[in-house]
C-alpha positions as CSV (number, residue, x, y, z in Angstrom):
1,M,-10.2,-31.5,13.4
2,T,-8.5,-28.2,13.2
3,Q,-10.6,-25.3,12.6
4,K,-10.2,-23.7,9.1
5,P,-9.1,-20.0,9.1
6,S,-11.7,-17.4,8.4
7,I,-9.4,-14.8,6.9
8,A,-7.3,-15.3,3.7
9,I,-4.7,-12.7,2.9
10,T,-2.3,-12.1,-0.2
11,G,0.6,-9.9,0.2
12,A,1.4,-10.8,3.9
13,T,5.1,-10.7,3.2
14,G,5.0,-7.1,2.1
15,F,5.4,-3.8,4.1
16,L,1.6,-3.3,4.7
17,G,0.7,-6.9,4.4
18,G,3.1,-7.5,7.3
19,H,1.5,-4.9,9.4
20,V,-2.0,-6.4,8.6
21,A,-1.1,-9.9,9.4
22,K,0.6,-9.0,12.6
23,A,-2.4,-6.9,13.8
24,L,-4.9,-9.6,12.9
25,C,-2.9,-12.4,14.6
26,E,-2.6,-10.2,17.6
27,Q,-6.3,-10.0,17.8
28,G,-6.6,-13.7,17.8
29,F,-7.8,-14.1,14.1
30,S,-6.9,-17.2,12.2
31,L,-5.2,-16.7,8.9
32,R,-4.3,-18.3,5.7
33,A,-1.6,-16.5,3.6
34,L,-0.6,-17.1,0.0
35,V,3.2,-16.9,-0.3
36,R,5.6,-17.5,-3.1
37,D,8.2,-19.3,-1.1
38,P,7.1,-20.6,2.4
39,A,10.7,-21.1,3.4
40,R,11.2,-17.3,3.2
41,A,7.8,-16.6,5.1
42,T,8.7,-18.7,8.3
43,H,8.1,-15.3,10.5
44,L,4.3,-15.7,9.2
45,H,4.2,-19.4,10.3
46,G,5.6,-18.2,13.7
47,L,2.6,-16.0,14.1
48,G,0.5,-19.1,13.7
49,M,-0.6,-18.5,9.9
50,E,-1.3,-21.3,7.7
51,L,0.8,-20.8,4.5
52,V,-0.4,-21.8,0.8
53,S,2.5,-21.8,-1.7
54,G,1.7,-20.1,-5.0
55,D,0.9,-16.8,-6.5
56,L,-1.9,-15.0,-8.0
57,N,-1.4,-16.9,-11.3
58,H,-1.8,-20.2,-9.6
59,H,-5.4,-21.1,-9.7
60,N,-5.2,-24.3,-7.5
61,A,-3.4,-22.3,-4.8
62,L,-6.0,-19.5,-4.9
63,A,-8.7,-22.1,-4.5
64,Q,-7.0,-23.6,-1.6
65,L,-6.3,-20.0,-0.1
66,V,-9.9,-18.8,-0.1
67,Q,-11.7,-22.1,0.7
68,D,-14.1,-21.7,3.6
69,C,-13.0,-18.3,4.3
70,T,-15.3,-15.6,5.5
71,N,-12.9,-12.7,4.4
72,V,-10.4,-12.3,1.9
73,I,-7.8,-9.4,2.3
74,H,-6.1,-8.8,-1.0
75,I,-3.0,-6.7,-0.7
76,A,-0.5,-8.2,-3.1
77,G,0.5,-6.4,-6.3
78,A,3.3,-4.7,-8.1
79,I,4.5,-1.1,-8.0
80,K,6.6,-1.3,-11.1
81,A,7.2,-3.2,-14.4
82,K,8.8,-2.6,-17.8
83,T,5.6,-1.6,-19.5
84,E,2.1,-0.6,-18.3
85,A,0.6,-3.6,-20.2
86,Q,2.9,-5.9,-17.7
87,L,1.7,-3.8,-14.8
88,I,-2.0,-4.1,-15.6
89,A,-1.7,-7.7,-16.3
90,I,-0.1,-8.2,-12.7
91,N,-2.4,-6.1,-10.6
92,G,-5.6,-6.3,-12.8
93,G,-5.1,-9.9,-13.9
94,G,-4.0,-11.1,-10.3
95,T,-7.3,-9.6,-9.0
96,T,-9.3,-11.0,-11.7
97,N,-7.8,-14.5,-10.9
98,L,-8.6,-14.2,-7.1
99,V,-12.0,-13.0,-7.7
100,A,-12.7,-16.0,-9.9
101,A,-11.4,-18.5,-7.3
102,M,-13.8,-16.8,-4.8
103,A,-16.6,-17.2,-7.2
104,K,-16.1,-21.0,-7.0
105,S,-14.7,-21.5,-3.4
106,A,-15.9,-18.5,-1.3
107,P,-18.7,-16.8,-3.1
108,D,-20.2,-15.3,0.0
109,A,-16.8,-14.0,1.5
110,R,-16.2,-10.3,2.1
111,L,-13.4,-9.2,-0.2
112,V,-11.4,-6.4,1.3
113,H,-9.5,-5.3,-1.7
114,I,-6.5,-2.8,-1.1
115,S,-6.0,-0.4,-4.0
116,S,-4.4,2.9,-3.9
117,I,-5.4,6.6,-3.9
118,A,-3.6,6.7,-7.3
119,A,-6.5,4.7,-8.8
120,R,-8.3,8.1,-8.7
121,E,-6.3,9.4,-11.5
122,P,-5.6,6.4,-13.8
123,Q,-4.1,8.8,-16.7
124,L,-1.2,9.8,-14.7
125,S,0.9,6.6,-14.7
126,A,1.2,3.1,-15.5
127,Y,0.8,2.3,-11.8
128,A,-2.4,4.3,-11.4
129,A,-3.9,2.6,-14.4
130,S,-3.0,-0.7,-13.1
131,K,-4.6,0.0,-9.8
132,A,-7.8,1.1,-11.5
133,A,-7.8,-2.0,-13.5
134,S,-7.5,-4.0,-10.2
135,E,-10.5,-2.1,-8.8
136,A,-12.5,-3.0,-11.9
137,A,-11.7,-6.6,-11.4
138,A,-12.6,-6.5,-7.7
139,N,-16.1,-5.1,-8.7
140,I,-17.0,-8.4,-10.4
141,H,-17.1,-10.0,-6.9
142,G,-20.5,-11.1,-6.1
143,G,-20.4,-11.0,-2.4
144,P,-19.7,-8.1,0.0
145,L,-16.9,-5.9,-1.3
146,V,-14.7,-3.2,0.4
147,I,-12.1,-1.3,-1.7
148,V,-9.6,0.6,0.3
149,R,-7.5,3.4,-1.1
150,P,-4.6,4.3,1.2
151,N,-2.7,7.5,0.7
152,A,1.0,7.5,1.0
153,I,1.9,4.8,3.6
154,Y,5.1,4.7,5.5
155,G,6.4,3.3,8.8
156,P,8.9,0.7,10.3
157,G,9.8,-1.9,7.5
158,D,9.2,0.5,4.6
159,T,11.8,0.7,2.1
160,E,10.3,3.1,-0.5
161,T,10.2,6.1,1.9
162,L,13.8,5.3,3.3
163,A,15.2,7.8,0.7
164,V,13.3,10.6,2.2
165,F,14.9,10.1,5.4
166,K,18.3,9.6,4.1
167,L,18.1,12.9,2.2
168,A,16.8,14.4,5.5
169,K,20.3,13.7,7.2
170,N,21.9,15.9,4.6
171,W,23.1,19.5,5.2
172,L,20.8,20.6,2.3
173,H,17.3,19.2,1.5
174,P,16.0,19.1,-2.0
175,V,12.2,19.6,-2.2
176,L,9.8,19.6,-5.0
177,H,8.7,23.2,-5.5
178,Q,5.0,22.6,-6.0
179,P,3.3,24.7,-3.3
180,K,-0.3,23.6,-4.3
181,A,0.2,19.9,-4.3
182,K,-1.1,18.1,-1.2
183,I,-0.3,14.4,-0.3
184,A,-2.2,12.8,2.5
185,M,-0.1,10.3,4.6
186,I,-0.8,7.3,6.8
187,H,1.4,5.2,9.1
188,G,1.4,1.5,8.2
189,L,-0.1,0.5,11.8
190,D,-3.1,2.9,11.2
191,A,-3.6,1.6,7.8
192,A,-3.6,-1.9,9.0
193,N,-6.1,-1.1,11.7
194,A,-8.4,0.4,9.4
195,I,-8.3,-2.8,7.1
196,M,-8.9,-5.0,10.2
197,A,-11.8,-2.8,11.1
198,L,-13.4,-3.2,7.8
199,C,-13.3,-7.1,8.1
200,A,-16.0,-7.0,10.8
201,N,-19.2,-8.5,9.7
202,N,-21.1,-5.3,10.6
203,A,-18.5,-3.0,8.9
204,P,-19.8,-1.2,5.9
205,T,-18.9,-2.1,2.4
206,G,-18.0,0.2,-0.6
207,M,-15.1,2.4,-1.4
208,F,-13.0,4.2,1.4
209,E,-9.9,6.3,1.4
210,I,-7.7,6.4,4.3
211,S,-5.1,8.9,5.7
212,D,-4.0,10.3,9.0
213,E,-5.9,13.1,10.8
214,Q,-4.7,15.7,8.3
215,H,-7.2,14.6,5.6
216,Q,-6.5,17.7,3.4
217,G,-2.8,16.3,3.0
218,Y,0.7,18.2,3.5
219,S,2.7,20.1,1.2
220,W,6.2,18.6,-0.1
221,Y,7.7,21.2,2.3
222,Q,5.7,20.1,5.3
223,I,6.8,16.5,4.6
224,T,10.4,17.1,4.1
225,E,10.6,19.4,7.0
226,A,8.8,16.7,9.2
227,A,11.4,14.3,8.0
228,V,14.2,16.5,8.9
229,R,12.8,17.1,12.5
230,A,12.7,13.2,12.8
231,V,16.3,12.8,12.1
232,G,17.3,15.7,14.1
233,T,19.0,18.0,11.6
234,T,18.3,21.6,10.5
235,Y,15.9,22.3,7.8
236,Q,17.6,23.9,4.8
237,P,15.1,23.4,1.8
238,V,16.5,23.7,-1.7
239,P,13.4,24.2,-4.1
240,I,13.6,21.8,-7.2
241,P,11.5,23.1,-10.1
242,A,8.9,20.6,-11.7
243,S,10.8,20.7,-15.1
244,V,14.0,19.4,-13.4
245,M,11.8,16.4,-11.8
246,Q,10.1,15.8,-15.3
247,F,13.7,15.6,-16.9
248,A,14.9,13.4,-14.2
249,G,12.0,11.1,-14.4
250,A,12.5,10.8,-18.2
251,V,16.2,10.1,-17.9
252,S,15.5,7.3,-15.1
253,E,12.9,5.8,-17.3
254,G,15.2,5.6,-20.3
255,L,18.1,4.3,-18.3
256,G,15.5,1.6,-17.0
257,R,15.2,0.1,-20.4
258,F,18.7,-1.2,-20.1
259,R,18.3,-2.6,-16.6
260,R,16.8,-5.9,-15.5
261,S,14.3,-4.3,-13.4
262,A,12.3,-1.3,-13.9
263,P,12.8,1.9,-11.8
264,I,10.2,3.1,-9.8
265,F,11.1,6.7,-10.5
266,N,9.8,7.5,-14.0
267,R,7.7,10.0,-15.9
268,G,4.6,8.6,-14.5
269,K,5.8,8.9,-10.9
270,V,6.6,12.3,-11.5
271,R,3.2,13.1,-12.8
272,E,1.8,11.6,-9.6
273,M,4.1,13.8,-7.5
274,L,3.0,17.0,-9.4
275,H,-0.6,16.2,-9.1
276,G,-2.4,18.9,-7.0
277,D,-4.7,16.8,-4.8
278,W,-4.1,13.6,-3.1
279,S,-6.3,14.7,-0.3
280,T,-9.0,12.3,1.4
281,G,-12.5,13.0,0.2
282,P,-15.0,13.5,2.9
283,A,-17.6,11.2,1.4
284,L,-15.2,8.3,1.2
285,R,-13.6,8.4,4.8
286,I,-14.5,5.4,7.1
287,P,-17.2,6.3,9.7
288,S,-15.4,7.5,12.9
289,E,-17.4,4.9,15.0
290,I,-15.5,2.2,12.8
291,W,-12.0,3.4,12.9
292,Q,-10.0,6.7,13.4
293,P,-6.3,7.2,12.8
294,Q,-4.2,7.4,16.0
295,I,-0.7,8.4,14.7
296,T,0.3,11.9,13.7
297,L,2.9,12.6,10.9
298,D,5.5,13.8,13.6
299,T,5.0,10.9,16.0
300,G,5.0,8.4,13.0
301,F,8.1,9.8,11.3
302,A,9.9,9.7,14.8
303,Q,8.9,6.1,15.3
304,T,10.0,5.2,11.8
305,V,13.5,6.7,12.2
306,A,13.9,5.0,15.4
307,W,13.4,1.6,13.8
308,Y,15.5,2.4,10.8
309,R,18.4,3.2,13.0
310,H,17.7,0.2,15.2
311,E,17.9,-1.9,12.0
312,G,20.9,-0.2,10.6
313,W,19.1,1.3,7.6
314,L,19.8,5.1,8.5
């Protein structure tokens, strides 16, 4: 009889989930993944993963996903929706459904719930509120629980930060003039290795914030300058006042009401960008004997640009 997998994962077809799935498979773990369309996830099957067709609203699929698993890694979620209520229903409601399935089929499994640093400030945006709601739902789990709050994640395969590097190719480089704002960063591979380390039986439980070695974060000038170095142009920053960003966010949000899909850039996203402190708190870092980041911002940006160019994205 084929041995049942010990790790279940949601969101394996996404950017971070793909890194996590690959890292786990390379270490010999056996995985079972929840996917909306198995026909579009053949690359996961090629890694040796068992695929379960369904989503976070399919209770039978969730029961099948977590059955007999010792670990459940929950990454799936949405980053945008037409309304805050919809986003909370997706991220909070989806986690509620998964935790309910675990209570029936894997009550003692370790739940490694991937949240976001944005959950620290739920009043800033619909996304932040939805990630806080997902954490609240995860806390209902009666077994071992790990909540991971990554900072801004980038790396090969990421579509969200591609725009940063496209702007970096230009002659002039717009940069948000908010000198006191700090944003911690982390490469997708480092994030995946942190999540994998927290799956170990002897790994600590609780809440953790993860970033690269610069825990205090980077200014917008440092991030954009590093992106310019990575693409090989000369840095010519053009400061953009916060008021201009706020206006642009409001316009984007307004126009989004007439589009089929909601824009990721809106007033809430601008409030996140203007927030002064997205550093990693010392008390919430993973113990160094369990995991340490390996990839610096310059190295990570250079790898990412090389990948974008190889794939024809940049």
